[in-house]
Structure formats: C-alpha cells, structure tokens
N, C-alpha and C positions, 0 to 999 in steps of 0.2 A: 415522573409525573407529565404532564403538559400544560404547559403554560398558551391559553389560550388567545391571551390579548399585549400586546407590546407592541412599544416604540423603539425599534432598532434600528429599522433601515434608515441609513445616513441622509441628513438633508436636505426631508419632506417637509416634516413637519416640529415641531415643537420636546420631538422624541431625539434620539440620539442626533448630535453634533455634529460627528464625523467617523470613518471605520472604526479609528482607535477606540471610540466609546461604545460605539455598535460591537465589538471584538468583548470588550471587557465587561458590556455586560450581559454577554453569549456564555463568556465564560463564568461567571457569579452564580450564570442558571445553570450549568453544569454540577458545579461545589454544592448546588441544593438538589442536586438528583432530577433535573428536569432534562428528556431524551425530544421533547420536539419542543419549538416553538413557532404561533403563529405569531408574524409580523402586519399589524394592525392600523398603522396611519390613520390620521383624522381624513375625512374625505365628509363633503359637504355641511362643513361647519359654521362657513360664512368666513371663516378665516385663511384654513387650508381645504383644497377640494381638490388632493391626488387623484389624477388619472388613474385610469386600468393600467394602462401603459409606461407610466411612471412608478407606478405600483414592482412592477412585474419587471423593468428594467433595476431598479435598485432593489428588491430580492434576486435577480438573477447574479451582482455586482457581490451581494453580499453572500450569498452561497460560493459562489468561488473563493472569496476569501475565507468562507468556515473550510473549506476543500482543501486549501494550500498547508493551513496548519494544521490540519488531520484532525480537527474537532467532532468526538462523536456526538451531535447531537442534529439534527432534522429542523431544519427552517424550511418555515411553509409561507407562502402570501395569503394577505388577506386587507381589512380594510374596517375602521370602525364610523359607522356611517351617521348621519346626525340626519334623525327623522325630521323630516319637513312636505308639505303639502304633496310637490310632484316625486317621493322616493318611487311610489309604486310606477309611476311614467316611464323615472330613470333604469326603473329595472328590468321592464318591458324593453327600452330599447338598447341594454345590454351594453349597460354605463357603471356598471353596483357591480365591484367584484365579494365574491362569496368565499370564506373562510376554505382555505385550500384551494382556489381558485374553480373548481370544479363539486365542491360541495352542494349538498340543498341549505349552508344554514350560513344567515347571514348577520352580521354583528352590527347591532344598532345602537346610538347613544341620543335617548332621550332628553328633549330638552329639559331643564329648570318647571317648568310649569305649560302642560298640556294639556288635552283636550281629551279624556280616556276616552269617550265615545265613539269620539274621531279615529284615534289610534286603534282602538281593540276593531274599526271596521277596515283599517291598515292589514291588522295582524291577518284577520280574513280575506282578504284579498291575498297577500303574500301566501298563506297556506294553502289559497285554492290555486296557486301554481307552483305545489310543491316544495315552498324555502320554508323550513323554519327560523323565525327572530330569534336569537339571540340578544338578550337587555344586558348591555355590558355595563358595568359597577353600579346593578341596581340599587344599592343600598346607599349610595348617595345621591340618587336623585331626591330633591326634596318634597317632592312628595310621595313617594313611594315611603321615605322616612316620616311624614307627619299620618300617613296612613298604610301601613302598611301589609291592611288587608288587599289592595291594591294588587297585590302578587298571586291572590288565588284567582282575582278575576284574568290577568294579563297569563297564567299558566293555563288556566280552561279555554281559554280564546284558539292557545294552539301557541304559545311562545314561550320560552326559553329562558330563566335566569342566571347571572352571572354576577359574583361579587370580587373584588378586591385583595387580593393575599393581604394586602399591607391595610385595608381596612378592620380584620381581623385584630391589628395592633393595636387598636387606633391612631394609626398613622394618619386618619381624616377626619380625627376629631371624634367625639364619644356620641354625636347620635349614627352618624353613619355606623360603625361600630356594635351598636345596643341595637340596631336593623338590621347589621350583618347577621347577628347571633339569632336575632329571632326567623331570618329567612332560613339559616342553617337548622334550628330548633324544629320549624315546619316541614323538613324535609323541601324545602323549596330550592335549594340551590341545583343547578346544572352540571355548572362549571366556573374556574377560578384562573381569573387572571393574574399578572402581576402589574400588570399597568404601568410598564416599569419607564420611566423620562429621569431627565437626570436630573438630579438633587431626591434622589427617589431610595428608598433603600429596595431591594431587592429580598422578598417577604414569604417566598412559596415554601419553603423549608418550616418556617416557625409558623404558618398556615395550615401545613398539613401539621404539625403538632397541637395545633390548637385546637381542630377539628375531630381529630381522636380522642380528645379529651372531652371537647365537647357532645359528642355522640356516637355511633360507633365504627370499628373500624370499616364497617362493610361500607356506609356513608361515605368516609371519606375515600373509600377506594373510586366509587361509583365518579364522586366529586372532581379529584383529579389524574384518574386515568380514564376508568371507563367508556365515561357518557363522552368524553371527547375523543375516546378509539372512537365512535360513534361519527363521527366527525371524516377522522382519517381516513376512517374504510371508503369513504366516497371520494378520496380526492389521491391518492399515493395507490398504485401498481405491489408495490411493497417497501413494510418498513420492518425494521426489527425496536422492538420495547420490549427495556424488561427482561432483554436476553432472548427472546419471541421472533420467530419472523408470520409472518401475517402476510398471506399471498391472496390478492383481491383476483376477482372474477375468474 
C-alpha cells in the first residue's frame, strides 16, 4: 500500500512531535503493509506555512533515521497546501512542493467554505500547467458532505479526490464516514491517506479491508496502490513495491 497523506516529519506542524514519534508512525505503517509514505506537512493554512526548504530538510533528516534503522519503507516529501486566492501565483513562483517534489500532483486542502466556481477556475489554471490537484480528505469538507455531487464537478474539471483511512472507520464522525462511502461507491476516490497525527489511529489496513467489502478488489488496488504509483513513477528513478522493481525513464 501507499500512504499519500501523513504528518510524520518531526517538529514542523501539528504532526509528529519528535523523531521518536515519527519512527513509531512509520513502524505502524510497515506493520500494516505500507511500502511508501508521502510526508505532507501543512502549508499556507494560516497557522503553519512550511517552506519547501524546511520540508526537504526535515524529510532528509527522517530518511537518514529510517536508513540507520534499516526499515524497509520509502519516505517521499510533499505538502498539504491550503487553498488560498494566491495558490496559482505561489505555484508559478516555485513556492509549492508537489508530491515527491518532481511529480505533477499537488495535494490541496479545501477550506471549510469555498466558492465552487472560483476553485474550479483554479483547478483549470493548474491543469493548464500540467498539474493534477488532489483534494485531501475530501469526505471531511463540510461543503462536500452537504453536497456530495460536487465531487463529480471537481473530477470532471481535472482534480482527483483523496479520502482518509480513518473516515471509513468512523473516526471523524458519521457524516464524513457516510460521505467517504458515497465517494467509494461512486468510484470517485483516487487514493487513500492515513493523515496520521498524534492521537489518531493508523487505519490503512482496516481501510483496505473495508474497501474490499464495499466494492471490488480491483477498485481497492487502484485506490491503495495503482493510482498512487502514477505519482511515484514521476518522482523516483527506481523503487521497490510488492517485490517488484520499477525502473523509470
């Protein structure tokens, strides 16, 4: 499995508080069958605005710790970027970190309330630049909860949707769980993320079981592995996944 959303970089945001906690999260992920984790601290959300340099420095530090422990997992950098009016301008200026640093995928967090037409225009501007926006924890956004049909407009305009593993187990309440199920049933989910923070349970294995029961194994594999591989193939030269070696380029 590939975890496309986690807060495991130490001392950057409201995620991991220290390197020990980071390593604990990673070990939990490995035990649940995760081979790759994207480390995605908050950016541009009014509280945390981690810069590319800060993220990449913390990522390198964490990767060195993983290597020292001999852990069989790959950690890749990224960011959870809050949608603001200047998002496209900041992307053009080179301020925003895509998933894996060199991929075309940008993980975005919608505010609780947003103007749909304005955001769709932003999505079109990003896609014109070759970028695919991925909406983080789409099932937890109040507007999408109230109007799940918004998902179709987001996808048709060029965005993809991510859901949180814990939502499928009800960790964030009934409404996000119901919305997550609806998105899964409508085949509108691109990928899955743990969104792991202190105080939350790591739910990737449980979410995979739920997906298998709710739909088909083919759909599950697309969500937990095949679609995220599209990101990986753009940001690494070689990686090992499920005992296969993929050579890029």
